[in-house]
C-alpha positions in Angstrom: 100.7 87.1 119.2 97.4 86.4 116.2 97.2 84.2 114.1 95.2 84.7 110.2 94.0 81.3 109.1 93.2 82.4 105.3 91.1 80.3 103.3 89.0 79.8 100.3 85.4 80.0 100.9 84.8 77.9 98.1 87.6 74.7 98.8 86.6 72.3 100.7 88.0 72.6 104.4 90.2 69.7 104.5 92.9 71.9 101.9 93.5 74.6 105.1 96.9 74.0 106.0 96.0 73.5 109.9 92.7 72.2 111.3 91.5 73.8 114.1 92.6 71.6 116.1 96.0 71.9 115.8 96.1 76.0 115.7 93.7 75.3 119.6 96.4 73.5 120.3 99.5 75.6 119.2 97.7 78.6 121.3 96.9 76.4 124.5 101.0 75.9 123.8 101.9 79.1 123.9 99.8 80.4 126.4 100.8 77.7 129.0 104.9 77.8 128.2 104.5 82.3 127.9 101.3 83.7 129.3 100.5 84.9 125.7 96.7 85.0 124.2 96.9 84.4 121.0 93.9 85.5 119.2 92.7 83.2 115.9 91.2 85.0 113.2 89.7 83.1 110.2 89.4 84.8 107.4 87.8 83.8 104.6 89.5 85.7 101.0 87.0 85.8 98.5 90.9 85.7 96.2 90.6 82.0 97.1 94.5 82.7 99.2 95.2 80.4 101.4 97.9 80.7 104.1 98.3 80.6 107.7 100.0 83.8 108.6 101.1 84.0 112.4 102.2 87.4 113.7 105.7 86.5 116.3 107.3 89.5 119.4 111.1 89.1 119.4 110.9 91.9 122.1 110.7 88.8 124.6 114.6 87.6 125.9 113.4 84.1 126.0 112.8 84.4 121.9 116.0 85.7 120.6 118.9 86.4 122.3 120.0 89.4 120.6 116.9 91.7 119.8 115.4 95.7 118.8 111.9 94.5 120.1 111.8 93.4 116.5 107.7 91.5 115.5 107.4 89.7 112.3 105.2 86.7 110.8 105.9 83.4 109.4 103.7 83.3 106.6 102.9 79.2 105.8 101.8 78.8 102.6 102.1 76.0 99.5 105.0 76.7 97.3 102.6 77.1 94.1 100.8 78.7 96.1 103.2 82.0 96.5 104.6 82.1 93.4 101.3 83.0 92.1 100.8 85.0 95.1 104.0 86.9 94.4 102.3 87.9 91.1 98.9 88.3 92.2 99.8 90.9 95.0 101.2 93.0 92.7 97.6 93.3 90.8 96.0 93.4 93.9 97.4 96.5 95.1 98.2 98.0 91.4 93.5 97.9 91.2 93.3 99.5 94.9 94.7 102.7 93.5 98.5 101.5 95.8 101.8 101.8 94.7 104.0 98.9 94.5 107.9 98.6 95.6 107.3 101.6 96.8 107.3 103.3 93.7 110.6 101.6 92.6 111.1 103.2 89.0 112.2 99.7 88.2 108.5 98.8 88.3 106.8 101.1 86.7 106.2 99.2 83.4 104.6 96.3 85.1 102.5 99.2 86.2 101.9 100.7 82.6 101.2 96.5 81.6 99.3 95.9 83.9 96.5 99.3 84.0 96.9 99.0 80.4 95.6 95.4 80.3 93.1 95.6 83.6 91.2 98.8 81.4 90.7 96.6 78.0 87.7 98.2 77.1 86.9 95.1 74.5 85.5 93.5 77.7 82.8 95.1 79.8 83.2 93.2 83.0 87.6 92.8 83.0 87.8 93.7 86.7 85.0 91.2 87.9 86.3 88.9 85.4 90.4 88.6 86.2 88.5 88.4 90.0 86.9 84.9 89.1 90.2 84.5 87.3 92.4 85.5 90.5 90.0 83.5 92.4 90.5 80.3 90.4 93.9 80.9 90.1 94.1 79.8 93.2 92.2 77.0 93.6 94.2 75.0 91.0 97.2 76.2 92.4 96.0 74.7 96.1 94.8 72.0 94.8 97.9 71.2 92.6 99.8 67.7 93.8 103.4 68.6 94.4 106.8 67.4 92.2 109.3 66.0 93.4 112.1 68.0 92.3 110.8 70.4 90.2 111.8 74.4 90.5 109.7 77.3 90.1 111.1 78.1 87.3 109.9 74.7 85.4 105.9 75.5 86.6 103.7 77.3 85.4 100.5 79.3 86.9 96.9 78.2 86.2 96.3 79.6 82.3 93.3 82.3 81.0 92.0 78.9 79.4 92.4 76.4 82.9 90.3 78.6 84.5 88.0 77.9 81.8 87.8 82.4 81.5 89.0 82.8 77.8 87.4 85.2 75.5 86.5 86.6 79.2 90.3 87.7 79.6 93.0 89.8 77.5 95.4 86.9 76.6 97.4 89.8 77.9 96.2 89.4 81.4 96.7 85.9 81.7 99.6 84.8 85.4 101.7 83.4 83.0 102.4 87.0 81.3 102.0 89.2 83.9 104.6 87.0 85.9 107.0 87.1 83.1 106.9 91.2 83.4 107.0 90.9 86.8 110.3 88.4 86.8 111.8 90.9 84.0 110.7 94.1 86.6 112.8 92.2 88.6 116.4 91.6 87.5 115.7 94.7 86.3 115.3 95.9 90.7 118.1 94.2 91.6 120.8 95.3 88.9 119.5 99.2 89.5 120.3 98.3 93.5 122.9 96.3 92.9 122.2 93.1 94.2 123.3 91.2 91.2 
C-alpha cells in the first residue's frame, strides 16, 4: 500500500490536503491494525497539480466481503482542481505522444484540435509557455474558495488572461475552450457507447 502526496513546488505547504503528521498517523493506524507498511511518496509536480492518491488492496477479506483481488486508488482532490485535471490530463497525454481514451474515435476531434493549436508556429515557446499556463491554472484552482451551491457547470477554468499568459498562448488553448471540446467529445462518446 502506498500514498502519493502530490504538491506544488511553488504553493505554500498549507495548501496541501493533509499535513505530514496526519499521513504519519494514518500509516501507523494501518500498520497497527493490518500489519501492512505504507510508504509515503512526496511528489512535487512541476505542473502545479496537488492531490493525495492512496493505493488500496481489496484482496484481503477483512477489507471487503466479496472480491477477486482487486486493487484501486482513492484520489483526494478539490472539485475545482479535478475539473481542470480532467481536461489537462488529456493535453498532457497528447504532449507525451500517447493516445487518449484508449483511442476511442469520439476523441479524435479533441486530439486533432489540441495538436493543431499546440504546434502553432506563431508562438515560438508555446510548449514551455503552455506548461507555465498549466501550472498557474492549477494554483488558481487550488486557491479558489469553495462556493456553496455552485455546480461544476457554473464554474470556469483559469483563463489565459487570469494566468498572465496573454500573447504567449493562442486563444484556442485557453482551458475553457479545450474543456468545451472535451465535453463535446464525451457527449459523442456516451452516445456511441449507448450510455445516454
